[in-house]
TORVEXSE-574591 format. One line per 8 residues: number of its first residue (from 1); for each residue x, y, z of N, C-alpha, C, CB. Coordinates in steps of 0.05 Angstrom, whole numbers, plus 32768, in hexadecimal, padded with zeros to 4 digits. Glycine has a CB too. Example, Ala and Ser with C-alpha at 12.3 -4.5 7.8 and 13.67 -1.06 7.14 Angstrom:
<bapas>
1) 8108/7F8E/809C/80F6/7FA6/809C/8108/7FBE/809C/80E2/7FA7/80B5 | 8101/7FD3/808E/8111/7FEB/808F/8102/8001/809D/811A/7FF4/8072
</bapas>
This chain:
<bapas>
1) 8079/7B55/7C3C/808A/7B49/7C2D/80A5/7B50/7C3C/8087/7B53/7C10 | 80BE/7B37/7C3A/80D4/7B41/7C3F/80E5/7B3F/7C28/80DE/7B37/7C55 | 80F8/7B4D/7C34/8115/7B44/7C20/8126/7B2E/7C21/8128/7B56/7C22 | 813D/7B27/7C0E/8148/7B13/7C0E/815E/7B12/7C29/8153/7B11/7BF4 | 815E/7B29/7C35/8175/7B2D/7C4A/8164/7B27/7C63/8185/7B4E/7C4A | 8153/7B2C/7C64/813A/7B2B/7C7D/8139/7B07/7C7A/8114/7B40/7C73 | 8132/7AF9/7C6D/8129/7AD8/7C6B/8148/7AD9/7C77/811E/7AC4/7C47 | 815F/7AD8/7C63/8174/7ACE/7C6B/817C/7AD6/7C8B/8187/7AD6/7C57
9) 8178/7AE5/7C95/817A/7AE8/7CB1/8166/7ADC/7CC4/8179/7B01/7CB5 | 814F/7AE0/7CB9/813C/7AC8/7CCC/814A/7AAC/7CC8/8118/7AC4/7CBF | 814C/7AA3/7CB5/815E/7A89/7CB5/816D/7A87/7CC3/816A/7A83/7CA3 | 817E/7A96/7CCC/8198/7A95/7CD7/8192/7A92/7CF5/81AA/7AAF/7CD0 | 8174/7AA3/7CF9/816A/7AAD/7D1C/8170/7ABE/7D27/8170/7AA1/7D31 | 816F/7ADA/7D17/8177/7AEF/7D1A/8162/7B04/7D0D/8191/7AEE/7D10 | 815E/7B1E/7D13/8154/7B2B/7D07/815E/7B44/7D06/8141/7B29/7D0C | 8160/7B56/7CEF/8167/7B6A/7CEA/8156/7B87/7CE1/8176/7B62/7CDC
17) 814A/7B7B/7CF1/8135/7B97/7CF4/8138/7BAB/7D0A/8116/7B8F/7CF9 | 8135/7BC1/7D01/813E/7BD4/7D19/812D/7BCF/7D39/8138/7BF4/7D0D | 8139/7BC7/7D4B/8126/7BD2/7D6A/8110/7BE9/7D71/813A/7BDB/7D7D | 8101/7BDE/7D7B/80F3/7BFB/7D7D/80F7/7C0E/7D91/80DA/7BF9/7D7F | 80F0/7C26/7D8F/80FB/7C45/7D9F/80FB/7C35/7DB2/80EA/7C64/7DA3 | 80E1/7C32/7DBD/80DE/7C2D/7DDA/80F5/7C12/7DE1/80B9/7C23/7DE1 | 80F8/7BFC/7DDB/8117/7BE9/7DD9/812B/7BFE/7DE4/8122/7BDF/7DB4 | 812E/7C08/7DD9/814F/7C1D/7DD6/8150/7C2C/7DE9/8154/7C33/7DBC
25) 8134/7C37/7DF4/8134/7C4B/7E0D/8139/7C38/7E21/8117/7C5E/7E14 | 8130/7C1B/7E2A/8129/7C09/7E3A/814A/7C02/7E44/8116/7BF1/7E29 | 8156/7C01/7E27/8176/7BFD/7E27/8184/7C0D/7E3D/8183/7C06/7E0A | 8178/7C29/7E37/818A/7C3C/7E4B/8189/7C34/7E67/8180/7C59/7E4C | 81A2/7C31/7E6B/81AE/7C2E/7E8E/819D/7C31/7EA3/81C4/7C43/7E98 | 818B/7C29/7EB0/8180/7C3D/7ECE/8191/7C46/7EDD/8170/7C2F/7EE4 | 81B6/7C42/7EDD/81B4/7C4F/7EEA/81CA/7C6F/7EDE/81B7/7C3E/7F03 | 81C8/7C70/7ECA/81D6/7C87/7EB6/81D1/7C9C/7ECD/81C4/7C90/7E92
33) 81E8/7CA8/7ECB/81F8/7CC2/7EDE/81E2/7CD6/7EE0/8217/7CD4/7ECC | 81E3/7CDA/7EF3/81CE/7CFC/7EF4/81D9/7D19/7EE1/81D1/7D0B/7F1C | 81C5/7D26/7EDA/81D8/7D3C/7ECB/81EA/7D50/7EE9/81BC/7D54/7EB3 | 81F6/7D58/7ED8/8213/7D64/7EEB/8204/7D7B/7EF5/8234/7D6E/7ED7 | 820C/7D85/7F11/820E/7D99/7F20/8214/7DAB/7F16/821A/7D97/7F31 | 81FA/7DC5/7F11/820A/7DD9/7F00/821D/7DEF/7F0A/81F8/7DE7/7EF1 | 821E/7DE4/7F2B/8231/7DF7/7F3B/8245/7DE5/7F4C/8220/7E0D/7F50 | 8243/7DD1/7F41/8260/7DC8/7F4C/8278/7DCF/7F4A/8265/7DB5/7F49
41) 827C/7DD5/7F34/8296/7DE4/7F3D/829C/7DFD/7F3F/82A7/7DE0/7F31 | 8283/7E0C/7F4A/828F/7E2A/7F4F/8292/7E2B/7F62/8284/7E42/7F4A | 82A5/7E42/7F69/82B1/7E3E/7F83/82B1/7E62/7F93/82D5/7E2D/7F7C | 82A8/7E6C/7F9E/82A1/7E8D/7FA8/82B5/7E93/7FA5/8296/7E99/7FC4 | 82A8/7EB4/7F9E/82BA/7EBD/7FA0/82C3/7ED0/7FC2/82B8/7ECA/7F86 | 82CB/7EE4/7FB6/82D1/7EF9/7FD6/82B5/7F04/7FD9/82EC/7F1A/7FD3 | 82A8/7F06/7FF2/8290/7F0D/7FF6/8272/7EFD/7FEC/8294/7F23/7FEC | 8281/7EE7/7FDC/8265/7EDA/7FD0/8254/7EC9/7FEA/826E/7EC0/7FB5
49) 8244/7EC1/7FE8/8238/7EA7/8005/823E/7E93/8001/821A/7EA0/800B | 8241/7E86/8019/824D/7E67/801A/8238/7E54/800C/8253/7E5C/803B | 823B/7E44/7FF7/8231/7E2D/7FE7/8226/7E20/7FEE/823C/7E20/7FDD | 8207/7E23/8008/8209/7E0C/8014/81E4/7E0B/8013/821C/7E0D/8035 | 81D5/7DF7/801D/81BF/7DF1/800B/81B1/7E0C/8013/81AE/7DD1/8010 | 8198/7E08/8013/817C/7E1F/800E/8172/7E1E/8031/815B/7E10/7FEF | 8170/7E0F/8039/8166/7E0A/8059/8184/7E16/806D/815E/7DE1/805F | 819A/7E0A/8062/81A3/7E16/8076/81AC/7E32/8068/81B8/7E05/8084
57) 81B5/7E40/805B/81AF/7E57/8061/81A2/7E67/806C/81AD/7E5D/8058 | 817E/7E60/805F/816E/7E70/8071/8171/7E69/808F/8151/7E6D/8069 | 8174/7E53/809B/817B/7E54/80B3/818C/7E69/80C3/8185/7E40/80B4 | 81A6/7E71/80A8/81BD/7E7B/80B3/81AC/7EA0/80B1/81DE/7E71/809C | 8198/7EA9/809A/8191/7EBB/80A3/817F/7EB9/80B6/818A/7EC6/8093 | 8168/7EAB/80C8/8164/7EB0/80DE/8170/7EAE/80F5/8157/7EA8/80DF | 818A/7EA1/80F2/819B/7EB0/810A/81A2/7EC6/810F/81AD/7EAA/810E | 81AB/7ED4/80F0/81B1/7EF2/80F7/819B/7F06/80F3/81C6/7EFC/80E6
65) 818C/7EFC/80F5/8170/7F10/80F3/8163/7F10/8116/8153/7EFF/80D8 | 8162/7EF7/8119/8155/7EF1/813C/814E/7EFB/8147/815D/7EEC/814F | 813A/7F1B/8152/8127/7F27/8153/8123/7F3A/813C/8127/7F30/8169 | 8109/7F4C/813E/8103/7F60/812B/80E6/7F6B/8148/80F8/7F50/8102 | 80EC/7F78/815B/80DC/7F89/8166/80C7/7F96/815B/80E8/7F97/816E | 80B0/7F9B/816A/809D/7FAC/8166/80A1/7FCB/8161/808F/7FA8/817B | 80B3/7FD4/8155/80C5/7FF0/8166/80AC/8008/815A/80F2/7FF8/8155 | 8097/8006/8141/8090/801C/8142/8070/801E/813E/80A1/802A/8130
73) 8065/8031/814E/8046/8031/8158/8035/8045/813E/8044/8043/817D | 8018/8039/813D/8008/804D/812E/7FEC/8051/8141/8002/8040/810C | 7FF5/8068/813A/7FDE/8079/814D/7FC4/8087/8139/7FEF/8096/8160 | 7FB2/8073/813A/7F98/807C/8132/7F81/808D/8134/7F92/8070/8132 | 7F8B/809B/814F/7F7D/80A7/8161/7F70/808D/8170/7F69/80BB/8153 | 7F58/808C/8172/7F53/8076/818B/7F5D/8058/8189/7F34/8072/8190 | 7F6A/8051/8174/7F75/803B/8167/7F9F/803D/816D/7F68/803D/8141 | 7FAA/8029/8182/7FC5/803A/8183/7FD1/8021/8181/7FCF/8050/819F
81) 7FE5/800E/817D/7FF5/7FF7/8179/8012/7FF3/8171/7FE9/7FED/8169 | 801E/7FE5/8182/8036/7FE1/8169/803D/7FD1/815B/804A/7FE1/816D | 8049/7FD1/8145/8050/7FC3/812F/806B/7FB7/8122/8047/7FD1/8122 | 8071/7FA8/8118/808B/7FB0/8109/8084/7FAC/80E7/80A6/7F9A/8114 | 808C/7FC6/80DB/8089/7FD1/80CF/8095/7FC2/80B0/8091/7FE5/80DB | 8088/7FC6/8091/8092/7FB1/8079/80B2/7FB8/8076/8080/7FB6/8058 | 80B9/7FD5/8075/80D2/7FDE/8076/80DF/7FDD/8088/80D4/7FF0/8072 | 80E0/7FD9/80A3/80F1/7FD0/80B6/80F6/7FAF/80B9/80E7/7FDB/80CE
89) 80E4/7FA0/80A3/80EA/7F89/80AE/80FE/7F83/8093/80D0/7F73/80B6 | 80EE/7F83/8079/80FD/7F84/8059/8121/7F97/8067/80E0/7FA2/8038 | 8121/7FA7/807B/813A/7FB9/8075/814F/7FA2/8090/8132/7FE7/8080 | 813D/7F97/80A3/814F/7F7F/80A6/8156/7F66/809C/814D/7F7A/80B5 | 8146/7F59/8091/8147/7F3F/807B/815A/7F4B/8068/8127/7F36/806A | 815D/7F5D/805B/816C/7F64/803F/8185/7F5F/803C/816C/7F7E/8039 | 8193/7F6A/8054/81B2/7F68/8049/81B5/7F4F/8054/81C9/7F7E/8054 | 81A7/7F42/8069/81B7/7F1F/8070/81A3/7F0E/8060/81B8/7F10/8099
97) 8197/7F14/8047/8195/7F01/803C/81A8/7F00/801F/817A/7EFE/803A | 81B4/7F1D/801F/81BE/7F1B/800B/81E2/7F0B/800F/81B9/7F38/8000 | 81DE/7F10/802D/81FF/7F03/8038/81FA/7EEC/8033/820A/7F04/8059 | 81E6/7ED9/803C/81DF/7EBD/8039/81D5/7EB6/8016/81C4/7EB6/8050 | 81D8/7EC3/8007/81D0/7EBF/7FEA/81AE/7EB0/7FDF/81E9/7EAC/7FE0 | 81A9/7EC1/7FF5/8185/7EBB/7FFC/816B/7ED1/7FE5/817F/7ECA/8028 | 816D/7EBF/7FD9/8153/7ED2/7FCC/813E/7ECE/7FD2/814E/7ED2/7FB3 | 812C/7EE4/7FD5/810D/7ED1/7FD0/80F7/7EE9/7FC1/80FC/7EC4/7FF6
105) 80F0/7ED3/7FB3/80E3/7EDC/7F97/80C0/7EDA/7F9D/80EF/7EC5/7F7A | 80B4/7EE7/7F8D/8095/7EE6/7F82/8096/7EDB/7F6F/8088/7EFD/7F7C | 8087/7EC3/7F6F/8087/7EB1/7F4E/8065/7EB2/7F4E/8099/7E85/7F4E | 8050/7EC4/7F5D/8035/7EB6/7F52/802B/7ED3/7F63/8029/7E8F/7F5D | 8014/7EE5/7F5B/800E/7EF9/7F6C/7FED/7EF5/7F61/8021/7F19/7F69 | 7FD5/7EF4/7F7B/7FBD/7EEA/7F6C/7FB2/7EFD/7F7E/7FB2/7EC9/7F6B | 7FA2/7F14/7F74/7F93/7F33/7F87/7F76/7F2A/7F7F/7F9D/7F5D/7F79 | 7F6F/7F37/7F8B/7F59/7F3C/7F8B/7F4E/7F5C/7F92/7F52/7F2A/7F99
113) 7F3B/7F62/7F8C/7F2E/7F8D/7F8A/7F0F/7F8A/7F99/7F24/7FA0/7F57 | 7F15/7F96/7FB6/7EF7/7FA4/7FAB/7EF6/7FC8/7FB5/7ED8/7F90/7FBE | 7EE2/7FD3/7FB6/7EE3/7FF3/7FB1/7ECC/7FF6/7FD1/7ED2/8001/7F89 | 7EDD/800C/7FE1/7ECE/8002/8002/7ED6/8022/8002/7EDF/7FE4/8020 | 7EC5/8027/8018/7EC9/804B/802A/7ED4/8043/8043/7EA6/8061/8033 | 7EE1/8060/804E/7EEC/8066/806A/7ED0/8069/8079/7F01/8084/806D | 7ED2/806D/8089/7EC2/8079/80A5/7EC1/808E/8098/7ECF/807B/80C5 | 7ED4/80A3/808E/7EC9/80BE/808B/7EB7/80C9/8066/7EE9/80D2/8094
121) 7EBA/80A7/805B/7EAB/80B2/8041/7EBA/80A9/802D/7EA9/80D1/803D | 7ED5/80AD/8030/7EE4/80B2/8018/7EE7/8092/8011/7F03/80C5/801D | 7EED/8092/7FF6/7EF2/8084/7FE6/7F0D/806C/7FE3/7EEF/8096/7FD7 | 7F05/8057/7FEC/7F24/804A/7FE9/7F20/802B/7FD3/7F31/803F/8011 | 7F33/801D/7FD1/7F29/8006/7FC2/7F4A/7FF9/7FCD/7F1E/800B/7F9A | 7F40/7FD9/7FD4/7F46/7FCE/7FE3/7F55/7FB4/7FD4/7F30/7FCC/7FF3 | 7F66/7FAF/7FD8/7F78/7F98/7FC9/7F7A/7F83/7FE5/7F9E/7FA7/7FBB | 7F7C/7F6A/7FDC/7F82/7F55/7FDF/7F97/7F43/7FD6/7F75/7F4F/7FDB
129) 7FAD/7F3D/7FE3/7FC1/7F22/7FCA/7FB9/7F10/7FD9/7FE9/7F1F/7FC4 | 7FC8/7F00/7FCA/7FDA/7EDC/7FCD/7FEC/7EDE/7FBB/7FC7/7EBB/7FC4 | 8001/7EE3/7FD1/801F/7EDC/7FBD/802E/7EC3/7FCC/8039/7EFC/7FBC | 8039/7EBC/7FB3/8043/7E90/7FAC/805F/7EA6/7FB3/803E/7E73/7F7B | 8078/7E9E/7FC1/8092/7EA1/7FC2/80A2/7E88/7FBE/8097/7EAD/7FD9 | 80AF/7E99/7FB6/80D0/7E7C/7FB2/80E9/7E86/7FC6/80E5/7E7E/7F86 | 80F0/7E7A/7FD2/8107/7E72/7FE4/8120/7E70/7FCA/8100/7E51/7FF9 | 8134/7E7A/7FC4/814D/7E6D/7FB9/815F/7E73/7FC6/8154/7E71/7F9F
137) 817C/7E51/7FC7/8181/7E5A/7FD4/819D/7E65/7FC3/817D/7E4D/7FEB | 81B4/7E61/7FDA/81CC/7E6F/7FC6/81D6/7E5C/7FAB/81EA/7E73/7FDA | 81D0/7E3D/7FBD/81D4/7E25/7F9E/81BE/7E24/7F83/81D1/7E02/7FAB | 81A6/7E32/7F8C/8196/7E30/7F77/817F/7E27/7F80/81A0/7E21/7F63 | 8186/7E19/7F91/816A/7DFB/7F9D/8159/7E14/7FB2/817F/7DD2/7FBC | 8142/7E0E/7FA8/812E/7E1F/7FBB/811F/7E08/7FD9/810F/7E2B/7FA1 | 8110/7E22/7FE6/80FE/7E18/7FF8/80E5/7E13/7FEE/80FC/7E27/800C | 80D3/7DF7/7FF6/80B6/7DFA/7FE9/80AA/7E1A/7FEE/80A1/7DE3/7FF9
145) 809A/7E1D/7FD0/808B/7E31/7FD1/8079/7E36/7FE8/807F/7E30/7FBD | 8076/7E5B/7FF1/806A/7E57/8006/8057/7E79/8002/8083/7E4F/8022 | 803A/7E79/8011/802A/7E89/800B/8027/7E98/801E/8017/7E80/8002 | 8025/7EAE/8017/801C/7ECC/802A/7FFC/7EE0/801E/803E/7EE8/8026 | 7FF6/7EDF/802D/7FDA/7EF6/802F/7FE2/7F15/803A/7FC1/7EE9/8049 | 7FDB/7F29/8029/7FDF/7F41/802B/7FCB/7F53/8022/7FF5/7F45/8021 | 7FC2/7F61/8035/7FA7/7F76/8032/7FAD/7F8F/8033/7F91/7F75/8048 | 7FA3/7FA8/8027/7FAB/7FBF/8023/7F95/7FD5/8015/7FC2/7FBB/8014
153) 7F90/7FED/8028/7F7F/7FF6/8021/7F8C/8010/8007/7F6E/7FFD/803C | 7F8A/801E/7FF8/7F91/803D/7FED/7F81/8049/7FD9/7FAC/803F/7FE1 | 7F79/8063/7FD3/7F6D/806B/7FCF/7F77/8077/7FB7/7F66/8072/7FE0 | 7F93/8075/7FA6/7F93/806D/7F8A/7F9B/8055/7F83/7FA0/807B/7F7C | 7FBA/8051/7F77/7FBA/803F/7F68/7FDD/8022/7F7A/7FBD/8053/7F42 | 7FD9/802B/7F93/7FF4/8028/7FA5/7FE6/8003/7FB8/7FF9/8051/7FC3 | 7FCE/7FF5/7FBA/7FBC/7FF4/7FC1/7FCB/7FD8/7FBB/7FA3/8001/7FB8 | 7FD0/7FD1/7FA0/7FDD/7FBA/7F99/8004/7FB3/7FA7/7FDA/7FBE/7F75
161) 8005/7FC2/7FA8/801F/7FC6/7FAF/8024/7FC5/7FCB/8028/7FDE/7FA5 | 8018/7FCC/7FDE/800F/7FD2/7FF6/8004/7FBE/7FFF/8000/7FE5/7FF7 | 7FFB/7FA6/7FF9/7FED/7F8A/7FFF/8014/7F78/7FFB/7FC9/7F7F/7FDE | 8016/7F7A/7FE4/802F/7F63/7FE0/8040/7F69/7FF1/803D/7F61/7FC5 | 8050/7F81/7FFC/8060/7F8D/8010/8054/7F80/8026/8061/7FAB/8010 | 803C/7F78/802E/802E/7F76/8051/8035/7F4F/8046/7FFB/7F87/805A | 802D/7F51/8031/8034/7F2C/802E/805A/7F2A/8031/8028/7F1C/8004 | 8062/7F39/802A/8082/7F31/8024/808A/7F30/8043/8098/7F4C/800E
169) 807A/7F46/805D/8085/7F46/8071/807B/7F2B/8089/8080/7F62/8078 | 8067/7F24/8075/804C/7F0F/8084/8072/7EF4/8084/801C/7F01/8060 | 8074/7EF5/806F/8082/7EDE/8060/80A3/7EE3/8070/8082/7EE5/8038 | 80A9/7EF5/8077/80C5/7EFB/8081/80C4/7EF6/80A3/80CF/7F1D/8078 | 80A8/7EF8/80A4/80B2/7EF9/80C7/80AA/7EDA/80D1/809C/7F14/80DE | 808A/7ED4/80BE/8083/7EBD/80C2/8099/7E9D/80BD/806C/7EC0/80B3 | 80A2/7EA7/80A9/80BB/7E8C/8095/80D2/7E92/80A3/80C4/7E92/806C | 80D4/7EAA/80B5/80EF/7EB0/80C8/80E8/7EA4/80E3/80F6/7ED3/80CD
177) 80D5/7EA2/80EA/80C2/7EA1/8100/80D9/7EB0/8116/80B6/7E7D/8109 | 80D4/7ED6/8110/80E3/7EE4/8120/80D8/7EEF/8135/80ED/7EF4/8115 | 80E6/7EEE/8149/80D5/7EFD/8159/80CF/7F13/815F/80D7/7EF8/8169 | 80CA/7F23/8170/80BF/7F3A/817F/80D3/7F44/8199/80A2/7F31/8189 | 80D6/7F2C/81A5/80EC/7F35/81C1/80E0/7F43/81CF/8107/7F45/81BE | 80C9/7F49/81CC/80B5/7F63/81E1/80A9/7F56/81F6/8098/7F72/81D1 | 80AA/7F60/820C/8099/7F4F/8226/8079/7F49/8215/8094/7F69/824B | 806F/7F37/821B/8049/7F2D/820A/803E/7F47/8222/8033/7EFA/8212
185) 802E/7F5F/8217/8023/7F6D/821E/8009/7F5C/8234/801D/7F7D/8206 | 8004/7F48/8235/7FF6/7F36/8244/7FF9/7F37/8263/7FFE/7F1F/823A | 8019/7F36/8264/8020/7F24/827D/802E/7F3E/828A/8036/7F06/8276 | 8024/7F5E/827E/802A/7F75/828E/8013/7F87/82A9/8030/7F88/8276 | 7FFD/7F83/82A6/7FE6/7F82/82B0/7FD2/7F6C/82B3/7FDE/7F90/82A7 | 7FCD/7F62/82C3/7FBB/7F53/82C7/7FA0/7F51/82D7/7FC7/7F46/82CC | 7F8B/7F58/82D4/7F76/7F5E/82E3/7F62/7F3F/82E8/7F66/7F78/82D4 | 7F69/7F3E/830A/7F54/7F2B/8310/7F42/7F36/8326/7F5F/7F12/8318
193) 7F27/7F30/831E/7F11/7F33/832C/7F07/7F46/833D/7F0F/7F23/8335 | 7F06/7F51/834F/7F03/7F6B/8358/7F16/7F7B/8355/7EFD/7F6C/836F | 7F29/7F86/833E/7F3F/7F91/8347/7F36/7FB6/834F/7F58/7F8B/832D | 7F47/7FBF/8364/7F49/7FD1/836F/7F44/7FE4/8357/7F5E/7FD2/837E | 7F3B/7FF9/8352/7F36/8011/8345/7F59/8022/834F/7F13/8022/8352 | 7F61/8027/8335/7F79/8038/8332/7F79/805C/8339/7F80/8033/8315 | 7F86/8066/8342/7F89/808B/8341/7F8F/8095/8325/7FA4/8098/8355 | 7F8C/80AE/8321/7FA2/80B4/8306/7FBC/80BA/830F/7F9A/80CE/82F2
201) 7FBC/80C5/8332/7FD1/80C4/833A/7FEA/80B3/8337/7FCC/80C4/834A | 7FD3/8097/8332/7FED/8080/833A/7FF4/8078/8318/7FE1/805D/8352 | 7FE2/807D/8303/7FE9/8075/82E8/8006/8089/82E2/7FCE/807B/82D2 | 8007/80A9/82EB/8018/80B4/82E6/802B/80AB/82EC/8016/80C4/82EB | 8031/80A3/8307/8049/809A/830F/8056/8083/8305/8048/8097/8326 | 803D/8070/8301/804B/8055/82F0/804F/8061/82CF/802F/8033/82F0 | 8048/8076/82C3/804D/8085/82A6/806A/808A/82AC/8039/80A5/829F | 8070/809A/82C1/8086/80A7/82BD/80A4/8095/82CD/807F/80C6/82C8
209) 8095/8074/82D7/80B9/806A/82D7/80C0/8067/82C1/80C4/804E/82E5 | 80DC/8066/82BA/80EA/805E/82B1/80EC/8046/82A3/80F3/8061/82BC | 80DE/8037/82AA/80E5/8012/82A9/80BF/8012/8299/80EC/7FF8/82DA | 80AB/8022/8298/8093/8018/8288/8092/8011/8270/8083/8027/8287 | 8094/7FF8/8265/8098/7FF8/8251/8085/7FFC/8231/80A1/7FE6/8256 | 808D/8004/8222/8077/8018/81FF/8065/8001/820A/8087/8015/81CB | 8064/7FE7/8210/8042/7FD9/820A/8038/7FE0/821F/803C/7FB8/8206 | 8046/7FE2/8237/8032/7FE9/8256/802C/8007/825B/8043/7FE0/8275
217) 8031/801A/823C/802E/8032/8244/800F/802F/822D/804D/804A/823F | 800E/8021/8217/7FFA/8016/820F/7FE0/800A/821A/8003/800A/8205 | 7FEA/7FFD/822F/7FD7/7FF5/8240/7FCA/8008/8253/7FE2/7FE3/824C | 7FE4/8011/825F/7FCE/8025/8263/7FBE/8042/825F/7FCF/8025/8270 | 7FBD/8044/8240/7FB5/8053/8234/7F93/8046/822C/7FCB/8059/8221 | 7F98/8027/822F/7F7D/8028/8235/7F6D/8020/8251/7F74/801B/8221 | 7F7E/801C/8266/7F71/801C/827A/7F62/8030/8284/7F7C/8016/8287 | 7F78/804B/8283/7F6B/805F/828C/7F53/806B/8279/7F80/8072/8290
225) 7F49/806B/8264/7F33/8064/8255/7F1B/8054/825B/7F3C/805C/8244 | 7F25/8041/826B/7F0D/802A/8271/7F03/8037/8289/7F17/8006/8277 | 7F0F/8047/8294/7F0E/8051/82AF/7F04/8061/82B4/7F1D/8055/82BA | 7F04/8078/829E/7EFD/808A/829B/7F11/80A7/82A2/7EE7/8086/82A5 | 7F24/80A1/82A6/7F40/80AD/82B2/7F51/80BC/829A/7F54/8093/82C0 | 7F46/80B7/8286/7F53/80C7/8266/7F56/80DD/8271/7F3F/80CC/8247 | 7F43/80EC/8271/7F40/810D/8275/7F4C/8119/8299/7F16/8115/8271 | 7F55/8105/82A3/7F5A/8111/82C5/7F6F/8124/82CA/7F62/80FA/82DA
233) 7F72/8136/82D1/7F88/8148/82D3/7F9F/813B/82E7/7F7D/8165/82DD | 7FAE/813B/82E6/7FCC/8130/82F7/7FE3/814A/82FC/7FE0/8116/82E1 | 7FF4/8158/830B/8008/8155/8312/801A/814D/8303/8006/814B/8321 | 8020/8161/82EA/8038/8146/82D2/8058/814C/82E3/803D/8155/829E | 806B/8142/82DE/8085/8143/82E6/8097/8160/82EA/8092/8134/82D3 | 8086/816E/82E1/8097/8193/82E7/807F/81A2/82F2/80A4/81A9/82C4 | 806A/8194/82F6/8054/81A4/830C/803A/81AA/8303/805D/81C0/8315 | 8043/81AE/82EF/8026/81B7/82DD/8010/81AA/82D9/8029/81BC/82C3
241) 7FF7/81AD/82D5/7FE2/8199/82DC/7FE2/818F/82B7/7FBF/81AA/82EE | 7FCF/8178/82B6/7FD7/816E/829D/7FCA/815A/8290/7FEF/8165/829E | 7FB7/815D/828B/7F96/8141/8280/7FB1/8125/827D/7F7B/814B/824C | 7FA7/8112/8287/7FB7/80F2/828C/7FB3/80E9/8273/7FA9/80DA/82A3 | 7FA8/80EF/8264/7FA4/80D6/8242/7FBE/80EB/822F/7F71/80D8/8228 | 7FBA/8106/8233/7FCD/8111/8228/7FF1/8119/823B/7FBC/8129/821D | 7FEF/810A/824E/8009/810E/825A/8019/80F7/8256/8007/8115/8276 | 8004/80DC/8254/800C/80C2/8251/8019/80C5/8230/7FF0/80AB/8257
249) 8004/80CB/8220/800F/80C9/8204/8027/80E2/8209/7FF4/80CF/81E8 | 802F/8102/8209/8047/8108/8207/805F/80F9/8212/8046/811C/820E | 805C/80E6/8230/806E/80DD/8234/806E/80C8/8227/8071/80DB/8249 | 8066/80B7/821E/806B/80A4/8208/807D/80A8/81E3/804D/809C/8205 | 8079/80BC/81E6/8081/80CF/81CE/80A1/80D2/81D7/806E/80F2/81CC | 80A7/80E2/81E6/80B8/80E2/81F9/80D3/80C8/81F5/80A5/80DF/8213 | 80BF/80B1/81FB/80D0/8095/820A/80D7/8097/81ED/80BF/8074/821D | 80C2/808F/81D2/80CB/8085/81BA/80E2/8094/81B0/80B6/8084/81A7
257) 80E3/80B4/81AD/80FB/80C1/81A6/811A/80BF/81B6/80F1/80DA/81A7 | 810D/80B8/81CB/812F/80B8/81D7/8132/809B/81D5/8138/80C4/81FD | 812F/807D/81C9/8130/8067/81C8/8139/806D/81B5/811E/8057/81CC | 8129/8087/819C/813C/807F/8179/815A/8093/817B/8121/808F/8152 | 8155/80A6/8191/816E/80B4/818F/8182/80A2/8192/8171/80CA/81A1
</bapas>
């Protein structure tokens, strides 16, 4: 049933019925102006980072970091290697990311656990985490989400924190493409075919050379064990007899201490 006003409108060829909500929505101009940038009017103060896109800010971080050497040594008896520790990596990236307005945020952590034991029978808890990270630039824009994994063992309640720290180190080193600038240990010594057997004295002389790198000393440690020379007696730099393996370890520790000083 229609009203008198509606019949009059129909006779005049028009309609007073309100248009559906969908029609009003379609009537909105397609070229409407986008929402204003909340950082558009921001003016950096003294010491604030430049308002550049996140990919440029991250590139500046990489330029300032340049490289992180494997300056730390793990010595677990028969296992010995150089590495870049979590604290070293974070201490390097932390001030630089702050200077360029970069935030590195964990946005999701997925962890799995299992009970295990050491070779000596001690009970341990193993934690493996997958962490999703967001790298935020000074303007609030972000890089695509990144994922890294970390694994750690602990006898108490620190396994999760350790595993997340490892995941952070992996993110910074891989996401920053951070080189070591160390010589490749595989290029230090190449054994081809029937290589002549070296004497304990020749190893002693090479160990004493100041130009022998830490990587080469680690390789010598492996070689003298393979050759059965680890316990061979040699005359050290002060004229006393000393086992080659102990001599190598002592000289290596002195070089490390000298470098730290």
